[in-house]
Backbone as CSV, one residue per row, in Angstrom:
resi,resn,N_x,N_y,N_z,CA_x,CA_y,CA_z,C_x,C_y,C_z
1,MET,0.852,-1.205,0.000,0.000,0.000,0.000,0.872,1.233,0.000
2,ARG,0.532,2.180,-0.830,1.296,3.420,-0.930,0.832,4.395,0.148
3,VAL,1.775,4.924,0.927,1.454,5.850,2.008,1.964,7.231,1.641
4,SER,1.111,8.229,1.727,1.509,9.579,1.328,2.418,10.214,2.363
5,PHE,3.158,11.197,1.907,4.017,11.984,2.808,3.203,12.598,3.934
6,TRP,2.009,13.142,3.616,1.200,13.847,4.615,0.640,12.882,5.648
7,THR,0.353,11.633,5.250,-0.119,10.646,6.212,0.966,10.341,7.237
8,VAL,2.187,10.155,6.766,3.306,9.873,7.660,3.561,11.055,8.582
9,THR,3.537,12.262,8.017,3.772,13.454,8.824,2.739,13.592,9.926
10,ALA,1.472,13.360,9.609,0.410,13.471,10.610,0.594,12.444,11.717
11,ALA,0.973,11.229,11.345,1.176,10.188,12.347,2.318,10.532,13.290
12,LEU,3.402,11.039,12.730,4.541,11.413,13.566,4.191,12.560,14.496
13,THR,3.398,13.503,14.006,2.988,14.641,14.834,2.174,14.162,16.019
14,LEU,1.210,13.268,15.782,0.399,12.745,16.876,1.227,11.966,17.871
15,LEU,2.212,11.222,17.379,3.090,10.464,18.263,3.868,11.398,19.173
16,CYS,4.389,12.504,18.604,5.157,13.467,19.398,4.292,14.108,20.469
17,LEU,3.039,14.407,20.120,2.152,15.057,21.085,1.746,14.106,22.192
18,ALA,1.793,12.818,21.944,1.314,11.848,22.920,2.411,11.363,23.849
19,THR,3.633,11.740,23.626,4.737,11.225,24.426,5.368,12.335,25.239
20,PRO,6.066,11.945,26.326,6.728,12.964,27.145,7.824,13.660,26.357
21,TYR,8.181,14.852,26.817,9.263,15.604,26.202,10.558,14.833,26.405
22,ALA,11.232,14.495,25.323,12.281,13.479,25.319,13.389,13.731,26.322
23,GLN,13.862,14.988,26.455,15.048,15.235,27.257,14.755,15.417,28.737
24,THR,13.476,15.617,29.126,13.186,16.026,30.497,12.089,15.237,31.181
25,ASN,11.327,14.435,30.447,10.135,13.773,30.946,8.987,14.737,31.221
26,ASP,9.181,16.036,30.949,8.049,16.955,30.953,7.176,16.604,29.754
27,SER,5.892,16.899,29.847,5.053,16.745,28.663,4.904,18.113,28.010
28,VAL,4.794,18.127,26.718,4.711,19.387,25.980,3.604,19.289,24.943
29,SER,2.829,20.359,24.859,1.831,20.493,23.801,2.224,21.712,22.980
30,PRO,2.849,21.504,21.826,3.316,22.653,21.041,2.219,23.247,20.173
31,ASP,2.346,24.551,19.932,1.519,25.241,18.937,0.016,25.033,19.144
32,VAL,-0.427,25.204,20.384,-1.868,25.186,20.650,-2.480,26.468,20.078
33,VAL,-3.515,26.345,19.301,-4.142,27.500,18.666,-5.172,28.098,19.623
34,TYR,-4.956,29.360,20.032,-5.905,30.020,20.926,-6.742,31.083,20.216
35,GLY,-6.502,31.271,18.927,-7.294,32.222,18.159,-6.751,32.347,16.752
36,HIS,-7.422,33.132,15.939,-6.975,33.386,14.572,-7.015,34.881,14.292
37,LYS,-6.150,35.309,13.385,-6.030,36.726,13.094,-5.565,36.876,11.647
38,ASP,-6.353,37.554,10.837,-6.008,37.740,9.424,-5.644,36.419,8.757
39,GLY,-6.390,35.378,9.107,-6.151,34.076,8.501,-4.986,33.310,9.081
40,MET,-4.349,33.856,10.114,-3.201,33.194,10.737,-3.561,32.727,12.139
41,ALA,-2.891,31.671,12.595,-3.152,31.140,13.923,-2.342,31.885,14.976
42,LEU,-2.970,32.129,16.129,-2.279,32.595,17.327,-2.031,31.371,18.191
43,THR,-0.796,31.165,18.618,-0.451,29.906,19.269,0.317,30.108,20.565
44,PHE,0.270,29.069,21.416,1.172,28.985,22.554,1.623,27.541,22.728
45,ASP,2.747,27.364,23.413,3.240,26.045,23.794,2.942,25.831,25.274
46,VAL,2.631,24.597,25.652,2.367,24.261,27.045,3.407,23.255,27.528
47,PHE,4.104,23.609,28.598,5.055,22.697,29.237,4.502,22.301,30.599
48,LYS,4.266,20.987,30.788,3.784,20.499,32.073,4.942,19.838,32.803
49,PRO,5.063,20.052,34.106,6.227,19.550,34.846,6.265,18.038,34.951
50,ALA,7.499,17.521,34.990,7.680,16.085,35.161,7.262,15.671,36.567
51,SER,7.550,16.547,37.544,7.123,16.283,38.915,5.647,16.613,39.059
52,THR,5.104,16.420,40.237,3.688,16.689,40.459,3.378,18.165,40.222
53,ALA,2.413,18.415,39.368,2.017,19.790,39.093,1.376,20.406,40.333
54,ASN,1.665,21.681,40.571,1.122,22.343,41.759,-0.213,23.031,41.496
55,GLY,-0.705,22.937,40.258,-2.004,23.504,39.929,-1.975,24.952,39.496
56,ALA,-0.814,25.578,39.562,-0.690,26.974,39.132,-0.135,27.041,37.719
57,GLY,-0.564,28.049,36.975,-0.065,28.247,35.616,0.642,29.580,35.487
58,MET,1.677,29.620,34.661,2.400,30.859,34.392,2.425,31.075,32.892
59,LEU,1.870,32.205,32.454,1.901,32.566,31.033,3.106,33.452,30.792
60,TYR,4.008,33.000,29.945,5.169,33.790,29.558,4.855,34.453,28.224
61,ILE,4.951,35.783,28.187,4.646,36.531,26.969,5.921,36.668,26.144
62,GLU,5.971,35.957,25.044,7.146,35.944,24.159,7.115,37.208,23.305
63,SER,7.867,38.237,23.738,7.791,39.514,23.037,9.010,40.361,23.334
64,GLY,9.634,40.884,22.283,10.715,41.851,22.404,10.529,42.899,21.320
65,GLY,10.362,44.154,21.712,10.009,45.175,20.729,8.648,44.918,20.115
66,TRP,7.782,44.208,20.865,6.459,43.776,20.396,6.563,42.894,19.157
67,ARG,7.711,42.250,19.013,7.898,41.191,18.019,7.857,39.868,18.771
68,SER,7.026,38.972,18.321,6.830,37.711,19.019,7.386,36.586,18.161
69,ARG,8.443,35.963,18.644,9.181,34.986,17.842,8.885,33.555,18.285
70,TRP,8.853,32.663,17.316,8.787,31.236,17.606,10.198,30.753,17.926
71,ARG,10.319,29.886,18.924,11.606,29.285,19.275,11.471,27.772,19.277
72,PRO,12.569,27.042,18.973,12.530,25.581,19.096,12.159,25.185,20.523
73,LEU,11.450,24.070,20.669,10.959,23.660,21.980,12.083,23.522,23.002
74,GLU,13.223,22.944,22.581,14.329,22.748,23.519,14.814,24.085,24.079
75,GLN,14.935,25.075,23.208,15.404,26.391,23.624,14.368,27.084,24.499
76,SER,13.130,26.940,24.131,12.065,27.596,24.877,11.941,27.004,26.273
77,ARG,11.936,25.682,26.352,11.741,25.026,27.633,12.878,25.278,28.610
78,SER,14.106,25.406,28.119,15.272,25.531,28.995,15.212,26.772,29.876
79,ARG,14.442,27.775,29.477,14.345,29.002,30.261,13.487,28.828,31.507
80,PHE,12.754,27.717,31.597,11.776,27.571,32.667,12.043,26.373,33.574
81,ASP,13.297,25.911,33.613,13.649,24.767,34.437,13.187,24.926,35.883
82,LYS,13.463,26.095,36.466,13.164,26.293,37.895,11.671,26.308,38.160
83,LEU,10.914,26.925,37.275,9.462,26.929,37.444,8.883,25.527,37.300
84,LEU,9.341,24.795,36.299,8.847,23.439,36.086,9.219,22.535,37.249
85,SER,10.414,22.708,37.796,10.840,21.877,38.928,10.010,22.138,40.179
86,LYS,9.380,23.316,40.236,8.524,23.665,41.367,7.059,23.292,41.113
87,GLY,6.788,22.692,39.951,5.446,22.205,39.682,4.548,23.139,38.898
88,PHE,5.096,24.257,38.399,4.286,25.177,37.609,4.105,24.657,36.182
89,THR,2.918,24.837,35.645,2.673,24.600,34.230,2.924,25.911,33.494
90,VAL,3.720,25.862,32.426,4.163,27.067,31.736,3.540,27.138,30.341
91,PHE,2.961,28.301,30.049,2.384,28.578,28.731,3.245,29.649,28.065
92,VAL,3.850,29.330,26.944,4.669,30.294,26.208,3.798,30.880,25.102
93,VAL,3.396,32.142,25.288,2.372,32.770,24.452,3.005,33.664,23.395
94,ARG,2.583,33.473,22.149,3.016,34.330,21.045,1.830,35.175,20.568
95,HIS,2.096,36.440,20.290,1.034,37.337,19.824,1.311,37.775,18.391
96,GLY,0.351,38.448,17.777,0.564,39.031,16.456,1.729,40.003,16.513
97,SER,2.684,39.845,15.634,3.989,40.486,15.787,4.148,41.756,14.960
98,ALA,4.886,42.710,15.556,5.322,43.885,14.792,6.293,43.416,13.701
99,PRO,6.371,44.117,12.581,5.736,45.400,12.291,4.313,45.302,11.735
100,ARG,3.812,44.095,11.488,2.468,43.987,10.909,1.396,44.421,11.906
101,PHE,1.591,44.065,13.190,0.616,44.396,14.208,1.258,45.296,15.255
102,ASN,0.461,46.190,15.820,1.018,47.134,16.780,0.834,46.660,18.217
103,ALA,1.306,47.457,19.161,1.285,47.062,20.569,-0.133,46.930,21.106
104,TYR,-1.029,47.775,20.638,-2.427,47.688,21.077,-3.033,46.352,20.653
105,GLU,-2.759,45.954,19.424,-3.274,44.676,18.937,-2.633,43.505,19.667
106,ALA,-1.355,43.625,20.001,-0.672,42.578,20.766,-1.333,42.388,22.119
107,TYR,-1.713,43.500,22.757,-2.394,43.398,24.048,-3.709,42.639,23.913
108,GLY,-4.467,42.903,22.860,-5.699,42.156,22.638,-5.444,40.663,22.494
109,ASP,-4.355,40.313,21.837,-4.013,38.895,21.656,-3.709,38.220,22.996
110,VAL,-2.879,38.846,23.829,-2.499,38.184,25.079,-3.671,38.135,26.054
111,GLN,-4.576,39.121,25.962,-5.805,39.014,26.751,-6.574,37.758,26.343
112,ARG,-6.669,37.536,25.039,-7.375,36.340,24.556,-6.688,35.068,25.053
113,ALA,-5.360,35.069,25.082,-4.632,33.885,25.547,-5.001,33.555,26.984
114,VAL,-5.081,34.565,27.855,-5.465,34.315,29.250,-6.885,33.764,29.315
115,ARG,-7.801,34.370,28.560,-9.184,33.897,28.559,-9.258,32.436,28.088
116,PHE,-8.461,32.101,27.067,-8.465,30.745,26.514,-7.951,29.744,27.548
117,VAL,-6.848,30.086,28.205,-6.302,29.184,29.227,-7.312,29.001,30.360
118,ARG,-7.955,30.088,30.774,-8.956,29.982,31.846,-10.109,29.075,31.412
119,LEU,-10.591,29.233,30.185,-11.692,28.406,29.691,-11.327,26.928,29.684
120,HIS,-10.057,26.634,29.370,-9.617,25.244,29.248,-8.719,24.829,30.414
121,ALA,-8.882,25.491,31.541,-8.006,25.233,32.695,-8.016,23.760,33.115
122,GLN,-9.172,23.145,33.086,-9.252,21.742,33.503,-8.425,20.852,32.578
123,THR,-8.452,21.158,31.296,-7.661,20.386,30.331,-6.174,20.450,30.654
124,TYR,-5.703,21.631,31.078,-4.275,21.811,31.348,-3.907,21.532,32.801
125,GLY,-4.880,21.186,33.622,-4.597,20.852,35.008,-4.185,22.037,35.849
126,VAL,-4.739,23.229,35.545,-4.407,24.418,36.323,-5.669,25.018,36.919
127,ASP,-5.484,25.717,38.014,-6.563,26.428,38.682,-6.758,27.773,37.971
128,PRO,-7.933,28.066,37.450,-8.128,29.324,36.718,-7.927,30.562,37.584
129,ASP,-7.959,30.384,38.901,-7.728,31.513,39.804,-6.274,31.620,40.249
130,ARG,-5.419,30.751,39.695,-3.993,30.801,40.054,-3.138,30.861,38.793
131,LEU,-3.398,31.902,37.998,-2.621,32.136,36.795,-1.746,33.365,36.998
132,GLY,-0.460,33.217,36.720,0.469,34.333,36.758,0.926,34.672,35.358
133,VAL,1.520,35.854,35.214,2.006,36.267,33.900,3.371,36.908,34.052
134,HIS,4.218,36.682,33.049,5.589,37.194,33.087,6.066,37.487,31.679
135,GLY,6.915,38.506,31.568,7.578,38.811,30.313,8.658,39.842,30.556
136,GLY,9.490,40.048,29.549,10.563,41.022,29.649,10.475,42.050,28.549
137,SER,10.786,43.301,28.863,10.758,44.406,27.916,9.336,44.584,27.382
138,ALA,9.094,44.437,26.075,7.729,44.533,25.574,6.840,43.476,26.227
139,GLY,7.397,42.296,26.476,6.640,41.261,27.183,6.325,41.673,28.613
140,GLY,7.228,42.447,29.228,6.968,42.986,30.556,5.853,44.012,30.516
141,HIS,5.863,44.868,29.487,4.785,45.838,29.307,3.436,45.128,29.182
142,LEU,3.365,44.098,28.334,2.108,43.378,28.142,1.688,42.632,29.408
143,SER,2.661,42.138,30.163,2.351,41.472,31.435,1.736,42.456,32.418
144,LEU,2.296,43.662,32.502,1.720,44.686,33.378,0.304,45.049,32.948
145,MET,0.083,45.157,31.656,-1.255,45.485,31.184,-2.256,44.387,31.568
146,LEU,-1.851,43.143,31.484,-2.736,42.057,31.899,-3.041,42.140,33.388
147,GLY,-2.040,42.545,34.168,-2.255,42.650,35.603,-3.100,43.846,35.998
148,LEU,-2.904,44.974,35.311,-3.475,46.234,35.772,-4.728,46.664,35.027
149,ALA,-4.975,46.131,33.832,-6.037,46.706,32.997,-6.955,45.678,32.350
150,SER,-6.901,44.444,32.773,-7.752,43.440,32.147,-9.168,43.483,32.731
151,ASP,-10.035,42.601,32.249,-11.454,42.707,32.607,-12.057,41.332,32.840
152,THR,-13.314,41.331,33.168,-13.999,40.081,33.496,-14.644,39.417,32.289
153,GLY,-14.504,40.012,31.101,-15.062,39.419,29.895,-16.421,39.996,29.530
154,ASP,-16.914,39.579,28.386,-18.190,40.046,27.861,-19.175,38.878,27.855
155,PRO,-20.078,38.825,28.817,-20.988,37.670,28.907,-21.902,37.509,27.702
156,SER,-22.062,38.563,26.898,-22.939,38.482,25.727,-22.191,38.120,24.449
157,ALA,-20.865,37.908,24.542,-20.066,37.631,23.345,-20.459,36.304,22.713
158,GLU,-20.495,36.278,21.396,-20.794,35.039,20.683,-19.663,34.032,20.845
159,ASP,-18.431,34.514,20.863,-17.245,33.672,21.051,-17.112,33.351,22.539
160,GLU,-17.191,32.080,22.897,-17.157,31.716,24.314,-15.850,32.098,24.990
161,VAL,-14.754,32.181,24.236,-13.485,32.602,24.829,-13.613,34.016,25.385
162,LEU,-14.281,34.890,24.658,-14.376,36.297,25.043,-15.306,36.526,26.232
163,ARG,-16.052,35.497,26.618,-16.923,35.645,27.777,-16.164,35.544,29.090
164,GLY,-14.950,35.007,29.029,-14.192,34.764,30.247,-13.297,35.930,30.645
165,SER,-12.859,35.909,31.879,-11.992,36.947,32.431,-10.576,36.827,31.885
166,SER,-9.927,37.986,31.731,-8.504,37.993,31.358,-7.631,38.406,32.540
167,ARG,-8.184,38.383,33.738,-7.430,38.776,34.920,-6.432,37.694,35.318
168,VAL,-5.349,38.122,35.948,-4.338,37.207,36.449,-4.135,37.468,37.938
169,ALA,-3.506,36.499,38.621,-3.367,36.569,40.078,-2.033,37.124,40.533
170,ALA,-1.036,37.175,39.651,0.284,37.695,40.020,1.048,38.042,38.751
171,VAL,1.949,39.020,38.868,2.709,39.526,37.718,4.181,39.637,38.093
172,VAL,5.051,39.261,37.164,6.474,39.592,37.255,6.877,40.196,35.918
173,ALA,7.344,41.442,35.954,7.741,42.148,34.724,9.211,42.513,34.801
174,TYR,9.981,42.063,33.811,11.384,42.449,33.694,11.480,43.705,32.812
175,TYR,12.215,44.701,33.270,12.583,45.931,32.536,11.492,46.399,31.562
176,PRO,10.282,46.712,32.076,9.166,47.039,31.185,9.052,48.523,30.852
177,PRO,8.756,48.890,29.612,8.278,50.241,29.316,6.922,50.423,29.997
178,VAL,6.673,51.563,30.601,5.432,51.745,31.347,4.579,52.902,30.846
179,ASP,5.133,53.788,30.033,4.373,54.912,29.490,4.701,55.039,28.009
180,LEU,3.733,54.712,27.167,3.965,54.694,25.723,3.614,56.009,25.040
181,ARG,3.052,56.932,25.769,2.602,58.185,25.150,3.726,58.983,24.489
182,PRO,4.923,59.062,25.079,5.971,59.859,24.426,6.365,59.347,23.049
183,GLN,6.009,58.092,22.721,6.378,57.536,21.419,5.218,57.567,20.430
184,SER,4.071,58.127,20.839,2.898,58.104,19.961,3.031,59.117,18.826
185,GLN,2.139,59.030,17.877,2.220,59.849,16.658,2.217,61.347,16.969
186,SER,1.451,61.752,17.966,1.286,63.182,18.218,2.551,63.839,18.732
187,HIS,3.515,63.029,19.159,4.748,63.603,19.687,5.818,63.796,18.614
188,GLY,5.529,63.333,17.396,6.468,63.581,16.301,7.840,62.990,16.570
189,GLU,8.879,63.788,16.323,10.243,63.303,16.501,10.579,63.133,17.977
190,PHE,11.565,62.297,18.256,12.020,62.126,19.625,12.769,63.373,20.097
191,PRO,12.972,63.516,21.395,13.731,64.651,21.911,15.135,64.696,21.319
192,PRO,15.810,65.840,21.373,17.172,65.936,20.856,18.091,64.921,21.507
193,ALA,19.095,64.488,20.768,20.026,63.491,21.298,20.801,64.050,22.483
194,THR,21.047,63.158,23.447,21.866,63.526,24.591,23.317,63.212,24.256
195,THR,24.184,63.344,25.233,25.586,63.013,25.000,25.791,61.512,24.915
196,GLU,24.772,60.738,25.314,24.870,59.287,25.211,24.232,58.839,23.904
197,SER,24.097,57.533,23.742,23.621,56.993,22.472,22.127,56.745,22.447
198,PHE,21.393,57.212,23.480,19.982,56.900,23.560,19.169,58.134,23.903
199,PHE,17.904,58.114,23.470,16.937,59.101,23.925,16.241,58.517,25.150
200,TYR,15.983,59.317,26.145,15.257,58.863,27.324,13.950,59.629,27.415
201,SER,12.859,58.912,27.563,11.564,59.576,27.617,10.614,58.775,28.491
202,ASN,10.349,59.288,29.694,9.424,58.652,30.627,9.668,57.151,30.789
203,GLY,10.903,56.790,31.021,11.208,55.397,31.289,11.471,54.550,30.077
204,LEU,11.315,55.101,28.895,11.590,54.329,27.689,12.745,54.968,26.954
205,ALA,13.820,54.216,26.752,14.979,54.735,26.044,15.070,54.065,24.677
206,VAL,15.315,54.867,23.666,15.348,54.355,22.301,16.693,54.664,21.669
207,PRO,17.348,53.679,21.039,18.629,53.955,20.387,18.508,55.101,19.383
208,ARG,19.531,55.937,19.323,19.519,57.116,18.464,19.281,56.745,17.000
209,ALA,19.737,55.570,16.585,19.611,55.182,15.185,18.187,54.782,14.816
210,VAL,17.320,54.632,15.816,15.958,54.192,15.549,15.011,55.359,15.755
211,GLU,14.230,55.721,14.747,13.334,56.860,14.873,12.111,56.537,15.718
212,ARG,11.591,55.337,15.588,10.376,54.994,16.325,10.198,53.477,16.312
213,TRP,9.753,52.925,17.481,9.341,51.519,17.463,8.089,51.448,16.589
214,SER,8.084,50.612,15.578,6.941,50.561,14.662,5.659,50.175,15.397
215,ALA,5.768,49.334,16.414,4.585,48.891,17.148,3.949,50.010,17.956
216,LEU,4.693,51.115,18.155,4.188,52.232,18.947,3.742,53.399,18.068
217,ASP,3.548,53.137,16.808,3.053,54.176,15.908,1.541,54.275,16.109
218,LEU,1.158,54.909,17.227,-0.224,54.933,17.684,-0.689,56.369,17.917
219,GLU,-1.985,56.575,17.821,-2.554,57.826,18.296,-2.315,57.927,19.799
220,GLU,-2.169,59.151,20.306,-1.832,59.307,21.724,-2.890,58.697,22.639
221,THR,-4.149,58.797,22.281,-5.193,58.216,23.127,-5.075,56.695,23.190
222,VAL,-4.675,56.093,22.071,-4.486,54.638,22.052,-3.253,54.264,22.873
223,ALA,-2.169,55.027,22.697,-0.960,54.775,23.488,-1.252,54.893,24.979
224,ALA,-2.059,55.864,25.360,-2.425,56.027,26.768,-3.213,54.829,27.272
225,SER,-4.064,54.279,26.415,-4.916,53.161,26.840,-4.126,51.901,27.142
226,ILE,-2.895,51.816,26.627,-2.052,50.643,26.924,-0.755,51.063,27.616
227,SER,-0.812,52.145,28.396,0.321,52.566,29.213,0.062,52.118,30.646
228,PRO,0.760,51.101,31.144,0.457,50.543,32.470,0.447,51.572,33.593
229,ILE,1.303,52.583,33.510,1.406,53.571,34.579,0.080,54.302,34.795
230,LEU,-0.788,54.297,33.781,-2.074,54.995,33.870,-3.207,54.096,34.355
231,HIS,-2.900,52.830,34.635,-3.957,51.876,34.980,-3.823,51.310,36.389
232,VAL,-3.019,51.917,37.218,-2.801,51.396,38.569,-4.033,51.658,39.426
233,SER,-4.483,50.639,40.157,-5.596,50.781,41.091,-5.422,49.802,42.237
234,SER,-6.166,50.019,43.286,-5.958,49.260,44.518,-6.295,47.784,44.395
235,ASP,-7.041,47.388,43.355,-7.405,45.982,43.198,-6.449,45.212,42.288
236,ASP,-5.307,45.812,41.966,-4.332,45.139,41.105,-3.681,43.961,41.817
237,PRO,-3.241,42.938,41.069,-2.615,41.767,41.685,-1.194,42.078,42.150
238,PRO,-0.639,41.261,43.038,0.757,41.437,43.459,1.677,41.491,42.245
239,THR,2.542,42.508,42.229,3.348,42.777,41.032,4.801,43.003,41.410
240,MET,5.676,42.184,40.835,7.119,42.329,41.024,7.735,42.921,39.765
241,LEU,8.670,43.845,39.962,9.435,44.441,38.865,10.897,44.092,39.066
242,VAL,11.548,43.646,37.991,12.967,43.277,38.049,13.680,44.065,36.956
243,HIS,14.715,44.810,37.336,15.343,45.727,36.383,16.819,45.883,36.716
244,GLY,17.652,45.906,35.706,19.075,46.145,35.907,19.389,47.628,35.939
245,ASP,20.359,48.009,36.786,20.702,49.434,36.861,21.658,49.867,35.759
246,ALA,22.037,48.934,34.872,22.883,49.277,33.726,22.125,49.115,32.409
247,ASP,20.802,49.110,32.481,19.968,48.945,31.295,19.971,50.239,30.478
248,THR,20.392,50.151,29.236,20.428,51.333,28.368,19.344,51.296,27.290
249,ILE,18.449,50.346,27.371,17.337,50.263,26.427,16.058,50.768,27.081
250,VAL,15.718,50.215,28.230,14.618,50.731,29.042,15.219,51.166,30.367
251,ASP,15.180,52.453,30.633,15.858,52.995,31.800,15.215,52.491,33.091
252,LEU,16.038,52.334,34.131,15.574,51.840,35.424,14.416,52.664,35.969
253,ASN,14.359,53.943,35.643,13.304,54.773,36.236,11.910,54.340,35.788
254,ALA,11.789,53.553,34.714,10.480,53.020,34.330,9.927,52.141,35.446
255,SER,10.743,51.198,35.917,10.290,50.314,37.001,10.158,51.067,38.320
256,GLN,11.012,52.047,38.538,10.905,52.841,39.766,9.585,53.600,39.811
257,MET,9.198,54.208,38.677,7.919,54.914,38.608,6.748,53.959,38.826
258,MET,6.839,52.780,38.205,5.769,51.798,38.333,5.647,51.316,39.770
259,HIS,6.778,51.043,40.386,6.809,50.573,41.770,6.204,51.620,42.699
260,SER,6.566,52.875,42.505,6.050,53.957,43.333,4.533,54.084,43.184
261,ALA,4.047,53.999,41.945,2.602,54.112,41.711,1.842,52.968,42.365
262,LEU,2.386,51.769,42.299,1.742,50.614,42.930,1.698,50.773,44.443
263,MET,2.795,51.224,45.017,2.821,51.429,46.470,1.804,52.468,46.901
264,LYS,1.669,53.547,46.142,0.709,54.594,46.485,-0.719,54.078,46.463
265,SER,-0.971,53.073,45.632,-2.306,52.479,45.575,-2.437,51.274,46.499
266,HIS,-1.414,51.036,47.321,-1.430,49.953,48.319,-1.527,48.566,47.679
267,VAL,-0.904,48.429,46.513,-0.788,47.130,45.854,0.488,46.459,46.348
268,GLU,0.418,45.181,46.643,1.629,44.478,47.065,2.616,44.449,45.899
269,THR,3.808,44.953,46.133,4.781,45.088,45.049,6.195,45.004,45.588
270,GLU,7.107,44.650,44.714,8.533,44.609,45.052,9.327,45.006,43.812
271,LEU,10.369,45.781,44.030,11.287,46.144,42.952,12.642,45.514,43.251
272,VAL,13.072,44.638,42.358,14.380,43.998,42.481,15.312,44.669,41.486
273,VAL,16.331,45.352,41.997,17.298,46.022,41.134,18.537,45.133,41.027
274,ILE,18.861,44.720,39.817,20.015,43.868,39.573,21.220,44.767,39.319
275,GLU,22.160,44.774,40.256,23.339,45.630,40.136,24.184,45.213,38.935
276,GLY,24.453,46.162,38.041,25.232,45.881,36.840,24.451,45.169,35.761
277,GLY,23.142,44.993,35.971,22.322,44.252,35.021,21.987,45.063,33.785
278,ALA,22.306,44.527,32.618,21.953,45.156,31.342,20.622,44.590,30.851
279,HIS,20.102,45.153,29.779,18.840,44.693,29.200,18.968,43.221,28.813
280,VAL,17.935,42.450,29.080,17.821,40.995,28.868,18.783,40.181,29.732
281,PHE,19.492,40.812,30.661,20.382,40.107,31.587,21.294,39.099,30.861
282,PRO,22.204,39.594,30.023,23.088,38.671,29.293,24.030,37.900,30.203
283,ASP,24.314,38.438,31.388,25.191,37.760,32.333,24.414,36.643,33.037
284,ALA,24.981,35.439,33.061,24.281,34.271,33.608,23.931,34.445,35.080
285,GLU,24.813,35.058,35.843,24.558,35.242,37.267,23.366,36.178,37.489
286,ASN,23.299,37.261,36.729,22.169,38.181,36.851,20.869,37.526,36.400
287,LYS,20.955,36.742,35.347,19.774,36.040,34.844,19.234,35.085,35.909
288,ALA,20.165,34.375,36.578,19.755,33.418,37.610,19.135,34.130,38.806
289,ARG,19.691,35.272,39.191,19.131,36.016,40.307,17.716,36.496,39.991
290,ALA,17.531,36.984,38.771,16.206,37.438,38.361,15.214,36.282,38.400
291,MET,15.617,35.120,37.902,14.717,33.976,37.882,14.386,33.496,39.289
292,ASP,15.361,33.513,40.186,15.096,33.128,41.580,14.038,34.044,42.197
293,SER,14.137,35.338,41.908,13.149,36.291,42.422,11.772,35.990,41.849
294,LEU,11.732,35.707,40.568,10.463,35.389,39.900,9.820,34.148,40.508
295,VAL,10.589,33.082,40.654,10.038,31.834,41.189,9.519,32.050,42.605
296,GLY,10.280,32.773,43.419,9.845,33.042,44.781,8.538,33.819,44.827
297,TRP,8.396,34.799,43.933,7.177,35.610,43.889,5.967,34.756,43.515
298,PHE,6.127,33.923,42.500,5.007,33.085,42.083,4.706,31.992,43.110
299,GLU,5.722,31.466,43.754,5.451,30.494,44.820,4.636,31.124,45.937
300,LYS,4.993,32.349,46.277,4.300,33.056,47.361,2.859,33.365,47.005
301,HIS,2.604,33.793,45.763,1.293,34.331,45.439,0.389,33.378,44.646
302,LEU,0.941,32.290,44.137,0.120,31.343,43.391,0.003,29.998,44.090
303,ALA,0.517,29.909,45.302,0.440,28.659,46.046,-1.019,28.339,46.372
304,ALA,-1.327,27.053,46.464,-2.689,26.634,46.795,-3.057,27.100,48.196
305,HIS,-4.270,27.565,48.353,-4.739,28.057,49.655,-5.443,26.947,50.412
């Protein structure tokens, strides 16, 4: 009997999905479709721990410059060893990516991802009330927006995903931009160059060679609607900020401003300043310290009651 290429491919795909992750005994569900956009799928990967799952889920927002990249499973999973060893189920979420989609649209995508995970929480073995969110840089911005500005859903929506809440129970944001208004269309050109190589504007620093982040080409009212610093309120979830004091892409004062605003609203918050830490923590020791802080925060706030 002649077997087609596509038949073999489908069989191998199902086999991979049905077996544990080869190198770790974790189980993995790659490329889960949580929505569609312009005919394209919005996807996330799910990593379930080899040890007993603790029932909490952590959504990692894969985003840098509001560009959301696919990574090989081995590379993606290796970043979450400590969380998986503690029993967390990890969702690696990809959104519609710049330059085709802007930051406002990316926020809509990650809101949908939270709603989708909550709707299917039983399938993934997580408690819908114990979901945390984390990201760095643009991913940190989107994580803050999920923590500070999400909603309970639209009960009249035809799409059952949209009926659910996009709220999360805890946030960890690495080096996040917090005020997008200075980069909006109404502000035109950036401020004059300083003696350094970057423009600094309300916590967001942009390399001199770059005129504008394409994802932030927004009307000022739209930029304001997705500026986390403008959405702080007393009912926000516990929020940790982790930032290096040597960051030349997003200045430390972004997290300092965010931390101060959260404290004024009596939100439980912590600011971890990594001494000598540059953007994305290229130094292994700084990266490990940041991750230890993250794991501790989620253990504290997502533990079963």
